[in-house]
VMD Tcl script that builds the backbone (N, CA, C; Angstrom):
set m [mol new atoms 573]
animate dup $m
set s [atomselect $m all]
$s set {name element resname resid chain x y z} {
  {N N MET 1 A 86.294 60.603 80.832}
  {CA C MET 1 A 85.830 61.834 80.264}
  {C C MET 1 A 84.443 61.974 80.806}
  {N N GLN 2 A 83.599 60.823 80.600}
  {CA C GLN 2 A 82.133 60.790 81.029}
  {C C GLN 2 A 82.036 61.249 82.625}
  {N N SER 3 A 82.995 60.993 83.417}
  {CA C SER 3 A 82.869 61.301 84.903}
  {C C SER 3 A 83.000 62.514 85.117}
  {N N SER 4 A 83.921 63.372 84.371}
  {CA C SER 4 A 84.256 64.661 84.653}
  {C C SER 4 A 82.966 65.611 83.963}
  {N N VAL 5 A 82.460 65.092 82.938}
  {CA C VAL 5 A 81.272 65.779 82.555}
  {C C VAL 5 A 80.051 65.679 83.509}
  {N N THR 6 A 79.950 64.487 84.159}
  {CA C THR 6 A 78.916 64.227 85.184}
  {C C THR 6 A 79.344 65.013 86.508}
  {N N ASP 7 A 80.606 65.090 86.802}
  {CA C ASP 7 A 80.978 65.886 87.968}
  {C C ASP 7 A 80.540 67.400 87.667}
  {N N LYS 8 A 81.121 67.849 86.409}
  {CA C LYS 8 A 80.684 69.417 86.251}
  {C C LYS 8 A 79.236 69.668 86.253}
  {N N LYS 9 A 78.514 68.690 85.653}
  {CA C LYS 9 A 76.903 68.854 85.796}
  {C C LYS 9 A 76.594 68.932 87.280}
  {N N GLN 10 A 76.933 68.179 88.161}
  {CA C GLN 10 A 76.447 68.002 89.596}
  {C C GLN 10 A 77.010 69.271 90.161}
  {N N LEU 11 A 78.316 69.604 89.794}
  {CA C LEU 11 A 79.031 70.808 90.458}
  {C C LEU 11 A 77.918 72.199 90.020}
  {N N ARG 12 A 77.614 72.123 88.820}
  {CA C ARG 12 A 77.084 73.335 88.445}
  {C C ARG 12 A 75.571 73.422 89.115}
  {N N LYS 13 A 74.915 72.415 89.276}
  {CA C LYS 13 A 73.692 72.479 89.994}
  {C C LYS 13 A 74.036 73.099 91.535}
  {N N HIS 14 A 75.069 72.438 92.198}
  {CA C HIS 14 A 75.381 72.889 93.486}
  {C C HIS 14 A 75.581 74.323 93.581}
  {N N PHE 15 A 76.500 74.744 92.631}
  {CA C PHE 15 A 77.127 76.232 92.821}
  {C C PHE 15 A 75.987 77.194 92.087}
  {N N SER 16 A 75.154 76.569 91.470}
  {CA C SER 16 A 73.885 77.583 91.092}
  {C C SER 16 A 73.077 77.701 92.019}
  {N N ALA 17 A 72.600 76.720 93.030}
  {CA C ALA 17 A 72.010 76.756 94.136}
  {C C ALA 17 A 72.614 77.713 95.300}
  {N N LEU 18 A 74.005 77.421 95.364}
  {CA C LEU 18 A 74.651 78.276 96.489}
  {C C LEU 18 A 74.694 79.742 96.058}
  {N N ARG 19 A 75.084 79.995 94.775}
  {CA C ARG 19 A 75.047 81.532 94.345}
  {C C ARG 19 A 73.569 82.020 94.741}
  {N N ASP 20 A 72.517 81.382 94.010}
  {CA C ASP 20 A 71.267 81.802 94.406}
  {C C ASP 20 A 71.014 82.337 95.830}
  {N N SER 21 A 71.510 81.591 96.845}
  {CA C SER 21 A 71.439 81.769 98.284}
  {C C SER 21 A 72.381 82.952 98.720}
  {N N ILE 22 A 73.193 83.521 98.025}
  {CA C ILE 22 A 74.202 84.513 98.464}
  {C C ILE 22 A 74.083 85.895 97.713}
  {N N THR 23 A 73.223 85.855 96.594}
  {CA C THR 23 A 73.253 87.205 95.850}
  {C C THR 23 A 72.726 88.189 96.798}
  {N N SER 24 A 73.338 89.538 96.431}
  {CA C SER 24 A 72.844 90.625 97.369}
  {C C SER 24 A 73.255 91.815 96.535}
  {N N PRO 25 A 72.435 93.063 96.477}
  {CA C PRO 25 A 72.607 94.157 95.858}
  {C C PRO 25 A 73.999 94.887 96.544}
  {N N GLU 26 A 74.034 94.737 97.847}
  {CA C GLU 26 A 75.047 95.433 98.567}
  {C C GLU 26 A 76.470 94.713 98.256}
  {N N LYS 27 A 76.445 93.408 97.893}
  {CA C LYS 27 A 77.565 92.647 97.677}
  {C C LYS 27 A 77.938 93.050 96.213}
  {N N ASP 28 A 77.075 93.184 95.325}
  {CA C ASP 28 A 77.156 93.475 93.908}
  {C C ASP 28 A 77.951 94.864 93.979}
  {N N ARG 29 A 77.390 95.842 94.657}
  {CA C ARG 29 A 78.079 97.132 94.798}
  {C C ARG 29 A 79.439 97.134 95.254}
  {N N LEU 30 A 79.834 96.268 96.126}
  {CA C LEU 30 A 81.228 96.162 96.561}
  {C C LEU 30 A 82.048 95.734 95.469}
  {N N ILE 31 A 81.526 94.620 94.793}
  {CA C ILE 31 A 82.349 94.018 93.814}
  {C C ILE 31 A 82.753 95.198 92.661}
  {N N CYS 32 A 81.570 95.664 92.274}
  {CA C CYS 32 A 81.698 96.748 91.143}
  {C C CYS 32 A 82.658 97.885 91.464}
  {N N GLU 33 A 82.719 98.325 92.909}
  {CA C GLU 33 A 83.377 99.353 93.301}
  {C C GLU 33 A 84.812 98.781 93.172}
  {N N ARG 34 A 85.166 97.610 93.613}
  {CA C ARG 34 A 86.596 97.179 93.673}
  {C C ARG 34 A 86.915 96.878 92.337}
  {N N LEU 35 A 86.122 96.744 91.362}
  {CA C LEU 35 A 86.717 96.581 89.914}
  {C C LEU 35 A 86.995 98.027 89.393}
  {N N LEU 36 A 86.049 98.979 89.874}
  {CA C LEU 36 A 86.236 100.299 89.295}
  {C C LEU 36 A 87.592 101.062 89.895}
  {N N GLU 37 A 87.954 100.677 90.912}
  {CA C GLU 37 A 89.238 101.128 91.619}
  {C C GLU 37 A 90.361 100.437 91.102}
  {N N SER 38 A 90.341 99.409 90.255}
  {CA C SER 38 A 91.615 98.920 89.890}
  {C C SER 38 A 92.084 99.489 88.571}
  {N N GLY 39 A 93.444 99.294 88.842}
  {CA C GLY 39 A 94.290 100.117 87.634}
  {C C GLY 39 A 94.074 99.451 86.318}
  {N N ARG 40 A 93.658 98.057 86.300}
  {CA C ARG 40 A 93.589 97.461 85.001}
  {C C ARG 40 A 92.209 97.843 84.486}
  {N N ILE 41 A 91.208 98.217 85.192}
  {CA C ILE 41 A 89.861 98.643 84.615}
  {C C ILE 41 A 90.266 100.327 84.207}
  {N N ARG 42 A 90.757 101.150 85.110}
  {CA C ARG 42 A 90.828 102.448 84.775}
  {C C ARG 42 A 91.908 102.668 83.674}
  {N N ASN 43 A 92.617 101.697 83.248}
  {CA C ASN 43 A 93.527 101.810 82.194}
  {C C ASN 43 A 93.041 101.142 80.823}
  {N N ALA 44 A 91.821 100.399 81.100}
  {CA C ALA 44 A 91.351 99.763 79.943}
  {C C ALA 44 A 90.817 100.685 78.747}
  {N N ASP 45 A 90.947 99.974 77.470}
  {CA C ASP 45 A 90.359 100.806 76.415}
  {C C ASP 45 A 89.005 100.420 76.144}
  {N N THR 46 A 88.631 99.123 76.499}
  {CA C THR 46 A 87.293 98.355 76.392}
  {C C THR 46 A 87.380 97.381 77.533}
  {N N VAL 47 A 86.185 97.391 78.186}
  {CA C VAL 47 A 85.693 96.417 79.002}
  {C C VAL 47 A 84.544 95.606 78.578}
  {N N LEU 48 A 84.750 94.258 78.330}
  {CA C LEU 48 A 83.744 93.347 78.010}
  {C C LEU 48 A 83.045 92.742 78.963}
  {N N LEU 49 A 81.803 93.292 79.197}
  {CA C LEU 49 A 80.922 92.869 80.234}
  {C C LEU 49 A 80.001 91.794 80.066}
  {N N TYR 50 A 79.249 91.476 80.976}
  {CA C TYR 50 A 78.008 90.401 80.629}
  {C C TYR 50 A 76.748 91.102 81.385}
  {N N ALA 51 A 75.656 90.662 80.700}
  {CA C ALA 51 A 74.398 91.351 81.283}
  {C C ALA 51 A 73.975 90.128 82.394}
  {N N ALA 52 A 73.805 90.581 83.592}
  {CA C ALA 52 A 73.682 89.542 84.598}
  {C C ALA 52 A 72.646 88.772 84.285}
  {N N PHE 53 A 72.584 87.378 84.465}
  {CA C PHE 53 A 71.573 86.386 84.314}
  {C C PHE 53 A 71.279 85.677 85.563}
  {N N ARG 54 A 70.004 85.601 85.888}
  {CA C ARG 54 A 69.722 84.955 87.172}
  {C C ARG 54 A 70.435 85.620 88.334}
  {N N SER 55 A 71.135 84.788 89.264}
  {CA C SER 55 A 71.792 85.256 90.343}
  {C C SER 55 A 73.317 85.751 90.128}
  {N N GLU 56 A 73.746 85.855 88.950}
  {CA C GLU 56 A 75.100 86.354 88.588}
  {C C GLU 56 A 75.192 87.824 89.344}
  {N N VAL 57 A 76.516 88.176 89.680}
  {CA C VAL 57 A 76.845 89.466 90.100}
  {C C VAL 57 A 76.362 90.459 89.104}
  {N N SER 58 A 75.557 91.509 89.481}
  {CA C SER 58 A 75.037 92.468 88.448}
  {C C SER 58 A 76.201 93.444 88.215}
  {N N THR 59 A 76.342 93.597 86.809}
  {CA C THR 59 A 77.302 94.621 86.305}
  {C C THR 59 A 76.853 95.886 86.216}
  {N N ASP 60 A 75.618 96.243 86.464}
  {CA C ASP 60 A 74.914 97.405 85.933}
  {C C ASP 60 A 75.708 98.669 86.730}
  {N N LEU 61 A 76.333 98.664 87.935}
  {CA C LEU 61 A 77.054 99.701 88.645}
  {C C LEU 61 A 78.347 99.822 87.706}
  {N N LEU 62 A 78.817 98.682 87.349}
  {CA C LEU 62 A 80.235 98.810 86.577}
  {C C LEU 62 A 79.978 99.430 85.255}
  {N N PHE 63 A 78.952 99.105 84.698}
  {CA C PHE 63 A 78.792 99.775 83.399}
  {C C PHE 63 A 78.544 101.215 83.504}
  {N N LYS 64 A 77.816 101.621 84.517}
  {CA C LYS 64 A 77.676 103.069 84.840}
  {C C LYS 64 A 78.895 103.773 85.193}
  {N N GLY 65 A 79.714 103.120 86.032}
  {CA C GLY 65 A 81.157 103.829 86.296}
  {C C GLY 65 A 81.920 103.782 84.982}
  {N N LEU 66 A 81.900 102.750 84.161}
  {CA C LEU 66 A 82.831 102.788 82.966}
  {C C LEU 66 A 82.188 103.981 82.081}
  {N N SER 67 A 81.032 104.127 82.001}
  {CA C SER 67 A 80.557 105.270 81.265}
  {C C SER 67 A 80.994 106.690 81.684}
  {N N GLU 68 A 81.004 106.819 83.204}
  {CA C GLU 68 A 81.378 108.001 83.648}
  {C C GLU 68 A 82.871 108.254 83.516}
  {N N LEU 69 A 83.712 107.194 83.274}
  {CA C LEU 69 A 85.415 107.308 83.138}
  {C C LEU 69 A 85.517 107.404 81.600}
  {N N GLY 70 A 84.644 107.202 80.849}
  {CA C GLY 70 A 84.754 107.374 79.410}
  {C C GLY 70 A 85.496 105.951 78.832}
  {N N ILE 71 A 85.182 105.075 79.557}
  {CA C ILE 71 A 85.689 103.727 78.806}
  {C C ILE 71 A 84.533 103.038 78.255}
  {N N ARG 72 A 84.919 102.457 77.176}
  {CA C ARG 72 A 83.926 101.715 76.142}
  {C C ARG 72 A 83.562 100.403 76.937}
  {N N ALA 73 A 82.301 100.009 76.639}
  {CA C ALA 73 A 81.692 98.757 77.019}
  {C C ALA 73 A 81.168 98.045 76.226}
  {N N ALA 74 A 81.405 96.664 76.058}
  {CA C ALA 74 A 80.902 96.060 75.015}
  {C C ALA 74 A 80.157 94.634 75.763}
  {N N PHE 75 A 78.984 94.203 75.090}
  {CA C PHE 75 A 78.195 92.989 75.832}
  {C C PHE 75 A 78.329 91.801 74.900}
  {N N PRO 76 A 78.243 90.582 75.240}
  {CA C PRO 76 A 78.433 89.429 74.148}
  {C C PRO 76 A 77.101 88.991 73.492}
  {N N LEU 77 A 77.153 88.514 72.580}
  {CA C LEU 77 A 76.172 87.991 71.605}
  {C C LEU 77 A 76.696 86.609 71.478}
  {N N CYS 78 A 75.640 85.681 71.780}
  {CA C CYS 78 A 75.993 84.334 71.593}
  {C C CYS 78 A 75.239 83.703 70.320}
  {N N HIS 79 A 76.086 83.214 69.347}
  {CA C HIS 79 A 75.412 82.803 68.109}
  {C C HIS 79 A 75.165 81.340 68.062}
  {N N LYS 80 A 74.116 80.886 67.289}
  {CA C LYS 80 A 73.804 79.408 67.342}
  {C C LYS 80 A 74.975 78.390 66.890}
  {N N ASP 81 A 75.959 79.002 66.315}
  {CA C ASP 81 A 77.148 78.052 65.837}
  {C C ASP 81 A 78.170 77.864 66.920}
  {N N GLY 82 A 77.957 78.370 68.227}
  {CA C GLY 82 A 78.729 78.356 69.235}
  {C C GLY 82 A 79.796 79.556 69.513}
  {N N ILE 83 A 79.743 80.456 68.384}
  {CA C ILE 83 A 80.554 81.632 68.362}
  {C C ILE 83 A 80.046 82.699 69.306}
  {N N MET 84 A 80.777 83.410 70.060}
  {CA C MET 84 A 80.424 84.779 70.675}
  {C C MET 84 A 81.049 85.941 70.286}
  {N N THR 85 A 80.474 86.945 70.026}
  {CA C THR 85 A 81.059 88.227 69.711}
  {C C THR 85 A 80.695 89.326 70.506}
  {N N PHE 86 A 81.444 90.327 70.593}
  {CA C PHE 86 A 81.016 91.307 71.649}
  {C C PHE 86 A 80.837 92.534 70.716}
  {N N HIS 87 A 79.674 93.230 71.280}
  {CA C HIS 87 A 79.239 94.609 70.550}
  {C C HIS 87 A 79.257 95.830 71.600}
  {N N LEU 88 A 79.745 96.929 71.067}
  {CA C LEU 88 A 79.758 98.184 72.038}
  {C C LEU 88 A 78.328 98.727 72.165}
  {N N VAL 89 A 78.258 99.095 73.447}
  {CA C VAL 89 A 76.860 99.454 73.944}
  {C C VAL 89 A 77.092 100.843 74.609}
  {N N ASN 90 A 76.176 101.876 74.394}
  {CA C ASN 90 A 76.304 103.070 75.118}
  {C C ASN 90 A 75.285 103.139 76.304}
  {N N ASP 91 A 74.270 102.280 76.042}
  {CA C ASP 91 A 72.981 102.471 76.988}
  {C C ASP 91 A 72.486 101.191 77.113}
  {N N VAL 92 A 72.126 100.789 78.295}
  {CA C VAL 92 A 71.468 99.270 78.580}
  {C C VAL 92 A 70.283 99.114 77.765}
  {N N SER 93 A 69.652 100.123 77.320}
  {CA C SER 93 A 68.378 100.245 76.395}
  {C C SER 93 A 68.699 99.322 75.273}
  {N N GLU 94 A 69.988 99.297 74.740}
  {CA C GLU 94 A 70.436 98.574 73.515}
  {C C GLU 94 A 70.457 97.192 73.663}
  {N N LEU 95 A 70.050 96.831 74.870}
  {CA C LEU 95 A 70.209 95.240 75.111}
  {C C LEU 95 A 68.784 94.694 74.992}
  {N N LYS 96 A 68.706 93.639 74.380}
  {CA C LYS 96 A 67.255 92.894 74.269}
  {C C LYS 96 A 67.433 91.398 74.586}
  {N N GLU 97 A 66.430 90.949 75.113}
  {CA C GLU 97 A 66.329 89.500 75.397}
  {C C GLU 97 A 66.788 88.678 74.220}
  {N N GLY 98 A 67.744 87.869 74.115}
  {CA C GLY 98 A 68.011 87.024 73.182}
  {C C GLY 98 A 68.346 85.457 73.507}
  {N N SER 99 A 69.357 84.885 72.964}
  {CA C SER 99 A 69.592 83.479 73.260}
  {C C SER 99 A 69.438 83.020 74.620}
  {N N TYR 100 A 69.079 82.067 75.068}
  {CA C TYR 100 A 69.144 81.553 76.392}
  {C C TYR 100 A 68.168 82.670 77.549}
  {N N GLY 101 A 67.684 83.480 77.042}
  {CA C GLY 101 A 66.958 84.530 77.810}
  {C C GLY 101 A 67.752 85.580 78.376}
  {N N ILE 102 A 69.111 85.700 77.722}
  {CA C ILE 102 A 69.967 86.637 78.242}
  {C C ILE 102 A 69.924 87.950 77.613}
  {N N GLN 103 A 70.190 89.019 78.027}
  {CA C GLN 103 A 70.061 90.425 77.528}
  {C C GLN 103 A 71.367 90.359 76.644}
  {N N GLU 104 A 71.006 90.781 75.426}
  {CA C GLU 104 A 72.245 90.912 74.336}
  {C C GLU 104 A 72.119 92.095 73.406}
  {N N PRO 105 A 73.215 92.445 72.914}
  {CA C PRO 105 A 73.277 93.683 71.982}
  {C C PRO 105 A 72.727 93.279 70.537}
  {N N ASP 106 A 72.364 94.119 69.790}
  {CA C ASP 106 A 71.933 93.905 68.398}
  {C C ASP 106 A 73.272 93.528 67.840}
  {N N MET 107 A 73.212 92.498 66.803}
  {CA C MET 107 A 74.434 92.228 65.948}
  {C C MET 107 A 75.076 93.156 64.966}
  {N N ASP 108 A 74.257 94.293 64.906}
  {CA C ASP 108 A 74.607 95.319 63.968}
  {C C ASP 108 A 75.398 96.511 64.758}
  {N N LEU 109 A 75.544 96.470 66.188}
  {CA C LEU 109 A 76.299 97.327 66.896}
  {C C LEU 109 A 77.766 96.981 66.403}
  {N N PRO 110 A 78.615 97.880 66.345}
  {CA C PRO 110 A 80.128 97.898 66.139}
  {C C PRO 110 A 80.685 96.908 67.229}
  {N N GLN 111 A 81.610 95.992 66.707}
  {CA C GLN 111 A 82.530 95.186 67.653}
  {C C GLN 111 A 83.780 95.855 67.793}
  {N N PRO 112 A 84.273 95.885 69.059}
  {CA C PRO 112 A 85.501 96.391 69.492}
  {C C PRO 112 A 86.668 95.417 68.953}
  {N N VAL 113 A 87.778 96.061 68.803}
  {CA C VAL 113 A 88.998 95.228 68.314}
  {C C VAL 113 A 89.779 95.063 69.653}
  {N N PRO 114 A 89.828 93.822 70.213}
  {CA C PRO 114 A 90.534 93.657 71.039}
  {C C PRO 114 A 92.234 93.796 71.263}
  {N N THR 115 A 92.474 94.522 72.366}
  {CA C THR 115 A 93.934 94.895 72.520}
  {C C THR 115 A 94.512 94.385 74.035}
  {N N GLU 116 A 95.697 94.714 74.180}
  {CA C GLU 116 A 96.176 94.321 75.621}
  {C C GLU 116 A 95.591 95.064 76.430}
  {N N ARG 117 A 94.930 96.041 76.332}
  {CA C ARG 117 A 94.319 96.972 77.170}
  {C C ARG 117 A 92.875 96.570 77.500}
  {N N THR 118 A 92.452 95.577 76.818}
  {CA C THR 118 A 90.821 94.993 76.709}
  {C C THR 118 A 90.682 94.138 78.063}
  {N N VAL 119 A 89.815 94.334 78.840}
  {CA C VAL 119 A 89.527 93.548 79.981}
  {C C VAL 119 A 88.131 92.998 79.792}
  {N N CYS 120 A 88.270 91.508 79.988}
  {CA C CYS 120 A 86.915 90.705 79.876}
  {C C CYS 120 A 86.454 90.525 81.455}
  {N N ILE 121 A 85.254 90.699 81.818}
  {CA C ILE 121 A 84.675 90.340 82.870}
  {C C ILE 121 A 83.978 89.030 82.735}
  {N N VAL 122 A 84.243 87.798 83.199}
  {CA C VAL 122 A 83.910 86.592 82.917}
  {C C VAL 122 A 82.842 86.086 83.807}
  {N N PRO 123 A 81.728 85.759 83.486}
  {CA C PRO 123 A 80.774 85.284 84.576}
  {C C PRO 123 A 81.097 83.705 84.783}
  {N N GLY 124 A 80.499 83.147 85.890}
  {CA C GLY 124 A 80.573 81.460 86.107}
  {C C GLY 124 A 79.905 81.419 87.319}
  {N N LEU 125 A 79.946 79.974 87.602}
  {CA C LEU 125 A 79.231 79.445 88.674}
  {C C LEU 125 A 80.003 79.429 89.983}
  {N N ALA 126 A 81.354 78.988 89.758}
  {CA C ALA 126 A 82.363 78.798 90.888}
  {C C ALA 126 A 83.752 79.128 90.296}
  {N N PHE 127 A 84.531 79.421 91.055}
  {CA C PHE 127 A 85.996 79.707 90.741}
  {C C PHE 127 A 87.227 79.202 91.856}
  {N N THR 128 A 88.249 79.033 91.252}
  {CA C THR 128 A 89.267 78.739 92.163}
  {C C THR 128 A 90.355 79.905 92.379}
  {N N GLU 129 A 91.157 80.003 93.409}
  {CA C GLU 129 A 92.050 81.100 93.481}
  {C C GLU 129 A 93.072 81.024 92.501}
  {N N ASP 130 A 93.440 79.948 91.921}
  {CA C ASP 130 A 94.518 79.985 90.717}
  {C C ASP 130 A 93.715 80.304 89.388}
  {N N GLY 131 A 92.534 80.538 89.322}
  {CA C GLY 131 A 91.981 81.027 88.176}
  {C C GLY 131 A 90.870 80.121 87.472}
  {N N GLY 132 A 90.827 78.919 88.078}
  {CA C GLY 132 A 89.849 77.947 87.406}
  {C C GLY 132 A 88.374 78.467 87.410}
  {N N ARG 133 A 87.599 78.067 86.660}
  {CA C ARG 133 A 86.260 78.503 86.442}
  {C C ARG 133 A 85.439 77.535 86.056}
  {N N LEU 134 A 84.173 77.517 86.751}
  {CA C LEU 134 A 83.242 76.648 86.219}
  {C C LEU 134 A 82.185 77.350 85.709}
  {N N GLY 135 A 82.036 77.227 84.273}
  {CA C GLY 135 A 81.059 78.120 83.609}
  {C C GLY 135 A 79.738 77.362 83.311}
  {N N TYR 136 A 79.038 77.330 82.340}
  {CA C TYR 136 A 77.733 76.748 82.269}
  {C C TYR 136 A 77.876 75.654 81.168}
  {N N GLY 137 A 78.917 75.483 80.581}
  {CA C GLY 137 A 78.959 74.324 79.860}
  {C C GLY 137 A 78.959 74.441 78.473}
  {N N GLY 138 A 78.613 75.810 77.813}
  {CA C GLY 138 A 78.609 76.038 76.523}
  {C C GLY 138 A 80.037 76.271 75.823}
  {N N GLY 139 A 80.937 76.668 76.706}
  {CA C GLY 139 A 82.366 76.915 76.044}
  {C C GLY 139 A 82.551 78.142 75.208}
  {N N PHE 140 A 81.270 79.044 75.449}
  {CA C PHE 140 A 81.469 80.423 74.703}
  {C C PHE 140 A 82.793 81.272 74.947}
  {N N TYR 141 A 82.980 81.469 76.367}
  {CA C TYR 141 A 84.109 82.256 76.666}
  {C C TYR 141 A 85.455 81.451 76.561}
  {N N ASP 142 A 85.480 80.283 76.713}
  {CA C ASP 142 A 86.735 79.601 76.547}
  {C C ASP 142 A 87.197 79.509 74.947}
  {N N ARG 143 A 86.153 79.573 74.106}
  {CA C ARG 143 A 86.451 79.681 72.788}
  {C C ARG 143 A 86.921 81.284 72.343}
  {N N PHE 144 A 86.254 82.133 72.645}
  {CA C PHE 144 A 86.473 83.471 72.662}
  {C C PHE 144 A 87.823 83.941 73.247}
  {N N LEU 145 A 88.028 83.486 74.282}
  {CA C LEU 145 A 89.222 83.956 74.781}
  {C C LEU 145 A 90.641 83.165 74.353}
  {N N ARG 146 A 90.314 82.027 73.903}
  {CA C ARG 146 A 91.363 81.292 73.215}
  {C C ARG 146 A 91.799 81.990 71.975}
  {N N GLU 147 A 90.942 82.544 71.160}
  {CA C GLU 147 A 90.979 83.362 69.870}
  {C C GLU 147 A 91.789 84.695 70.164}
  {N N HIS 148 A 91.524 85.214 71.512}
  {CA C HIS 148 A 91.974 86.515 71.919}
  {C C HIS 148 A 93.010 86.432 73.154}
  {N N PRO 149 A 93.929 85.794 73.112}
  {CA C PRO 149 A 94.715 85.595 74.288}
  {C C PRO 149 A 95.311 86.852 75.012}
  {N N MET 150 A 95.425 88.013 74.142}
  {CA C MET 150 A 95.878 89.178 74.957}
  {C C MET 150 A 94.868 89.895 75.781}
  {N N ILE 151 A 93.791 89.530 75.765}
  {CA C ILE 151 A 92.611 90.033 76.651}
  {C C ILE 151 A 92.910 89.524 78.264}
  {N N TYR 152 A 92.895 90.512 79.037}
  {CA C TYR 152 A 92.817 90.384 80.488}
  {C C TYR 152 A 91.783 89.820 80.917}
  {N N THR 153 A 91.662 88.817 81.708}
  {CA C THR 153 A 90.657 88.106 82.267}
  {C C THR 153 A 90.449 88.245 83.630}
  {N N ALA 154 A 89.067 88.584 84.191}
  {CA C ALA 154 A 88.783 88.836 85.622}
  {C C ALA 154 A 87.450 88.365 85.776}
  {N N ALA 155 A 87.055 88.049 86.891}
  {CA C ALA 155 A 85.692 87.497 87.286}
  {C C ALA 155 A 85.110 88.532 88.507}
  {N N ALA 156 A 83.817 88.759 88.330}
  {CA C ALA 156 A 83.224 89.269 89.327}
  {C C ALA 156 A 82.284 88.150 89.920}
  {N N ALA 157 A 82.665 87.864 91.314}
  {CA C ALA 157 A 82.129 86.904 92.139}
  {C C ALA 157 A 81.832 86.904 93.455}
  {N N TYR 158 A 80.878 86.460 94.079}
  {CA C TYR 158 A 80.578 86.348 95.396}
  {C C TYR 158 A 81.792 85.479 96.116}
  {N N GLU 159 A 82.136 86.157 97.262}
  {CA C GLU 159 A 83.248 85.168 97.970}
  {C C GLU 159 A 82.802 83.903 98.261}
  {N N GLY 160 A 81.563 83.521 98.354}
  {CA C GLY 160 A 80.977 82.004 98.545}
  {C C GLY 160 A 81.221 81.274 97.271}
  {N N GLN 161 A 81.418 81.840 96.186}
  {CA C GLN 161 A 81.528 81.165 94.893}
  {C C GLN 161 A 83.195 80.630 94.716}
  {N N ILE 162 A 83.946 80.816 95.647}
  {CA C ILE 162 A 85.192 80.533 95.580}
  {C C ILE 162 A 85.495 79.073 96.275}
  {N N THR 163 A 86.132 78.085 95.487}
  {CA C THR 163 A 86.158 76.945 96.171}
  {C C THR 163 A 87.719 76.320 95.961}
  {N N PRO 164 A 88.178 75.510 96.788}
  {CA C PRO 164 A 89.463 75.054 96.703}
  {C C PRO 164 A 90.008 74.304 95.479}
  {N N GLU 165 A 88.932 73.628 94.622}
  {CA C GLU 165 A 89.413 72.993 93.467}
  {C C GLU 165 A 88.103 72.725 92.508}
  {N N LEU 166 A 88.376 72.651 91.221}
  {CA C LEU 166 A 87.369 72.396 90.379}
  {C C LEU 166 A 87.911 71.301 89.193}
  {N N PRO 167 A 87.045 70.370 88.725}
  {CA C PRO 167 A 87.482 69.604 87.477}
  {C C PRO 167 A 87.816 70.605 86.458}
  {N N LEU 168 A 88.983 70.734 85.956}
  {CA C LEU 168 A 89.237 71.476 84.690}
  {C C LEU 168 A 89.949 70.795 83.709}
  {N N GLU 169 A 89.706 70.937 82.525}
  {CA C GLU 169 A 90.154 70.420 81.247}
  {C C GLU 169 A 91.010 71.240 80.583}
  {N N GLU 170 A 91.846 70.586 79.612}
  {CA C GLU 170 A 92.996 71.321 78.999}
  {C C GLU 170 A 92.502 72.649 78.096}
  {N N HIS 171 A 91.134 72.631 77.644}
  {CA C HIS 171 A 90.538 73.725 76.928}
  {C C HIS 171 A 90.099 74.786 77.804}
  {N N ASP 172 A 89.924 74.659 79.199}
  {CA C ASP 172 A 89.414 75.491 80.032}
  {C C ASP 172 A 90.315 76.631 80.256}
  {N N ILE 173 A 89.972 77.823 80.042}
  {CA C ILE 173 A 90.873 79.269 80.203}
  {C C ILE 173 A 90.617 79.477 81.501}
  {N N ARG 174 A 91.985 79.789 82.017}
  {CA C ARG 174 A 92.067 80.320 83.413}
  {C C ARG 174 A 91.991 81.669 83.632}
  {N N LEU 175 A 91.548 82.208 84.570}
  {CA C LEU 175 A 91.256 83.631 84.763}
  {C C LEU 175 A 92.764 84.353 85.463}
  {N N ARG 176 A 92.948 85.614 85.231}
  {CA C ARG 176 A 94.192 86.385 85.797}
  {C C ARG 176 A 93.736 86.973 87.004}
  {N N SER 177 A 92.489 87.238 87.297}
  {CA C SER 177 A 92.155 87.829 88.587}
  {C C SER 177 A 90.543 87.604 88.919}
  {N N ILE 178 A 90.284 87.542 90.274}
  {CA C ILE 178 A 88.732 87.355 90.671}
  {C C ILE 178 A 88.427 88.496 91.686}
  {N N TYR 179 A 87.437 89.301 91.511}
  {CA C TYR 179 A 87.052 90.449 92.314}
  {C C TYR 179 A 85.947 89.904 93.094}
  {N N THR 180 A 85.912 89.724 94.419}
  {CA C THR 180 A 84.695 89.431 95.258}
  {C C THR 180 A 84.183 90.573 95.952}
  {N N ASP 181 A 83.210 90.300 96.947}
  {CA C ASP 181 A 82.766 91.386 97.740}
  {C C ASP 181 A 83.697 91.489 98.952}
  {N N GLU 182 A 84.804 90.446 99.073}
  {CA C GLU 182 A 85.514 90.836 100.251}
  {C C GLU 182 A 87.105 91.051 99.884}
  {N N ARG 183 A 87.669 90.607 98.621}
  {CA C ARG 183 A 88.834 90.847 98.283}
  {C C ARG 183 A 89.113 90.810 96.597}
  {N N LYS 184 A 90.281 90.892 96.150}
  {CA C LYS 184 A 90.938 91.005 95.007}
  {C C LYS 184 A 91.802 89.752 94.998}
  {N N ILE 185 A 91.541 88.920 94.115}
  {CA C ILE 185 A 92.524 87.446 94.076}
  {C C ILE 185 A 93.179 87.647 92.898}
  {N N ILE 186 A 94.535 87.914 92.924}
  {CA C ILE 186 A 95.300 87.636 91.794}
  {C C ILE 186 A 95.692 86.198 91.573}
  {N N CYS 187 A 95.425 85.551 90.284}
  {CA C CYS 187 A 95.528 84.168 89.784}
  {C C CYS 187 A 96.931 84.080 89.263}
  {N N ASN 188 A 97.452 82.866 89.554}
  {CA C ASN 188 A 98.746 82.427 88.781}
  {C C ASN 188 A 98.137 81.875 87.608}
  {N N ALA 189 A 97.636 82.716 86.504}
  {CA C ALA 189 A 97.503 82.079 85.497}
  {C C ALA 189 A 97.809 83.048 84.180}
  {N N LYS 190 A 97.730 82.368 83.160}
  {CA C LYS 190 A 98.345 83.241 81.803}
  {C C LYS 190 A 97.062 83.642 81.012}
  {N N GLY 191 A 95.918 83.068 81.198}
  {CA C GLY 191 A 94.837 83.345 80.557}
  {C C GLY 191 A 94.005 84.512 80.662}
}
mol reanalyze $m
mol bondsrecalc $m
mol representation Tube
mol addrep $m
């Protein structure tokens, strides 16, 4: 178990540096356009986004496109007890710097009720084509998605973040699709 934790720590450092070297506004635009063109997003009742942190793929254009389509968007709020909730946001001005230096919504904003038409755009450092994901180690998304298995999971990632394999554990939730600056990957996952 310890070697898996050590491996993941080393991989996080490696993929964080790699992502820092490939971030690009043009690639962000391509990824957001690919997401907005997808039937899964166009038919969503709510899309659970993230506010980009460091060199994550920016979801700003995706948020704008969802607003234009009349699709609700919600952003995560990470609580100190390890729980994450999503809150509906109408404008990015409703986000303020919160835990971990990440832009978060106010806890008083309404929370959407997840349905089978809810899509969650999951951030991460690295991904595999079969839906594996290397997150930041806090387990917030894994816990949230385990509680809401009906939510369709997708990642917004740079092509360079795709890797053949990652050390995954039983509690790691697998994604159903990954949208990169080069392609859409349909994963063989149930999560």
